[in-house]
PALO-776163 format. One record per atom (N, C-alpha, C): residue in one letter; x, y, z. Coordinates in steps of 0.1 Angstrom, whole numbers, plus 5000, padded with zeros to 4 digits. Layout:
REM PALO-776163
aXYZ ...
END
This chain:
REM PALO-776163
m727361850175 m727461950186 m728261890197 s729161970203 s729961920214 s729061920227 e729461840237 e728761840249 e728761980256 s729862060254 s729862190260 s728762280256 y728162260244 y727062340240 y725862320250 y725662200254 y724462170263 y724762220277 e725962250280 e726262300294 e726662440294 f726662510282 f727062650281 f726062740286 g726462840293 g725562950298 g725062930312 t724363020317 t723763020330 t722662920330 a722162880342 a720962790342 a719762850335 g719562980337 g718463050330 g718563050315 e719863070310 e720063060296 e719762920290 r720262820298 r720062680293 r718562650294 w717862700304 w716362670305 w715662730293 d716062860290 d715462920278 d715762840265 r716962800264 r717362720252 r716662590251 a716462520263 a715762390263 a714362410259 q713662520263 q712362550259 q712262580244 l713162650239 l713162680225 l713262550217 f714162460221 f714362330214 f713062250215 f712462250227 f711262170229 f710162230220 e709962360219 e708962420211 e709162390196 a710462370192 a710862340178 a710762190176 k710262120185 k710061970184 k711461900183 e712461960188 e713761900188 e713961840202 y713161740205 y713061680218 y714461620223 g715161560215 g716461500219 g717461610224 t717461720217 t718361830221 t717861890234 a716561910235 a715961960248 a716361870259 v716261730257 v716561640268 v718061660272 r718961670262 r720361680266 r720661810275 i719961910272 i720162030280 i719462020293 l718261960293 l717561950306 l718161850316 l718861750310 l719461650319 l720461720329 g721261820323 g722161890332 g721461980342 l720362040337 l719662130346 l719062050358 v718461940355 v717761860365 v718861800375 a719961770369 a721061720378 a721561830388 e721561950383 e722062060391 e720962110401 h719662100397 h718562150405 h717462040406 p717661930412 p716661820411 p715361860418 e715361960426 e714162000433 e713162080425 q713562130413 q712762220405 q711862140396 t710562160398 t709562080391 t709462120377 a709562240373 a709362280359 a710362220350 q711562210354 q712562150345 q712362000344 r711961930354 r711761790354 r710461760346 l709461840347 l708261820339 l708561840324 l709361940320 l709661960306 l710561840301 l711461790310 l712161670306 l711261550304 a710261530313 a709361430311 a708561440298 r708161560295 r707361590283 r708261560270 a709561600271 a710461570260 a710661420258 y710761350269 y710861200268 y709561150262 y708461190267 y707161140262 y707061160247 h707261280242 h707161320228 h708161240219 s709261200225 s710261120218 s710160970220 a708960930226 a708660790228 a709560720237 q710160790246 q711060730257 q710160720269 l709160640269 l708060640279 l708560590293 s709460500294 s709960460307 s710660570314 k711460650306 k712160760312 k711160870316 a710160890307 a709160990311 a708460950324 e708160820325 e707460770337 e708360800349 t709660770348 t710560790359 t710560930364 e710661030355 e710761170358 e709361210364 l708261160359 l706961200365 l706761150379 r707261020381 r707160970394 r708061050404 a709161100400 a710061180408 a709361310412 v708661370402 v707861490405 v706761460416 l706061350413 l704961320422 l705461270436 d706661220437 d707161180450 d707361310458 r707861420452 r708061550459 r706761620461 d705861610451 d704561690451 d703461600446 p702861530455 p701761430451 p700561500445 v700361630447 v699161700441 v699561780429 e700661760423 e700961820410 e700161760399 h698961820396 h697961760388 h698461740373 y699261820368 y699761800354 y700661680353 a701561660363 a702361540364 a701561420365 r700461430373 r699561310375 r698861280361 l698461380354 l697761360341 l698761300331 m699961360331 m700961310322 m701361160325 l701461130338 l701760990341 l700660900336 g699460940338 g698360860333 g698460840318 r698660940311 r698760930296 r700060840292 t701060860300 t702260780297 t702060630299 l701360600310 l700960460313 l700060410302 e699060490298 e698160450287 e698860410275 r699860500271 r700560480259 r701460350260 q701760310272 q702560180274 q701560060275 g700260080273 g699359970274 g698959930288 r699260020298 r698959990312 r697760070316 t696660040310 t695360120311 t694860110325 a694860000332 a694259990345 a695060080355 e696360080354 e697260160362 e697060310359 a696860340346 a696660470341 a695360530346 a694360450347 a693060500350 a693060570364 a693760510373 a693760570387 a694360710386 h695460730379 h696160860378 h695260960371 l694660910360 l693761010352 l692561050361 r691960960369 r690861000378 r691361100388 l692561080394 l693061180403 l693261310397 a693861310385 a694161440378 a692861510375 a691861440371 a690561500368 a689961560381 a690061480392 a689461530405 a690261660410 m691561660408 m692361780412 m691961900404 t691561890392 t691162010384 t689662030384 g688861950391 g687461970391 g686661920379 e687361840371 e686661790359 e685761670363 l684561670357 l683661560359 l683961440350 p683861320355 p684161210346 p683161200335 s683561160323 s682661150312 s681961020310 
END
């Protein structure tokens, strides 16, 4: 596929296409589309979260962590980003660091610790 495919269409059309590729578990393709969208609209949380999820599912954990930290820098109470960051850190073997994020995510959603 040429690079123009990933850049083709309006931002809304590319967002829809990225979601379709993500749902089809074509995470690499979703990443390539989302990179352009995030570059164009870095303030939009949904695109950055989906990019982080695509990185996570394709085992690009340091990139997922970077995107999640960018979301949390803008919005420290974004509970899903907090949860994902905790899980990403766990998957990297950084359990002590992950625990703090997972506790915060649970507190934000009103979950009781088990």
